[in-house]
BARO-784762 format. One line per 3 residues: number of its first residue (from 0); their letters; for each residue x, y, z of C-alpha. Coordinates in Angstrom, 3 decimals. Layout:
% BARO-784762
NUM) a) X Y Z ~ ...
END
This chain:
% BARO-784762
0) tva) 26.125 46.627 105.159 ~ 28.178 46.200 102.083 ~ 27.521 49.558 100.982
3) dlw) 28.618 50.911 104.366 ~ 31.948 48.723 103.991 ~ 32.485 50.412 100.562
6) dai) 31.994 53.737 101.906 ~ 34.451 53.034 104.610 ~ 37.061 51.919 102.241
9) rna) 36.380 55.132 100.029 ~ 36.832 57.445 103.044 ~ 40.282 55.605 104.106
12) faa) 41.665 56.096 100.492 ~ 40.713 59.592 100.702 ~ 42.252 60.162 104.120
15) fkp) 45.959 59.442 102.834 ~ 47.906 61.369 100.210 ~ 49.778 59.056 97.348
18) dec) 53.188 59.890 98.750 ~ 51.942 58.503 102.365 ~ 50.561 55.332 100.834
21) rny) 54.023 54.747 99.310 ~ 55.660 55.071 102.554 ~ 53.649 52.875 104.290
24) laa) 54.164 50.195 101.646 ~ 57.722 50.722 101.557 ~ 57.977 50.505 105.235
27) agy) 56.260 47.097 105.147 ~ 58.746 45.926 102.700 ~ 56.987 46.266 99.549
30) day) 58.404 48.117 96.369 ~ 55.789 50.687 96.094 ~ 56.847 51.799 92.737
33) dpt) 56.715 48.201 90.973 ~ 53.083 47.579 89.711 ~ 53.763 43.820 89.389
END
């Protein structure tokens, strides 16, 4: 269901620390510090 999907997304975000997310984005070629 849609509610289950949102719960899964929420849990995924909670599983990673901000620094970890920045590292993943940087490794994928994104500038993790540029909000544009």
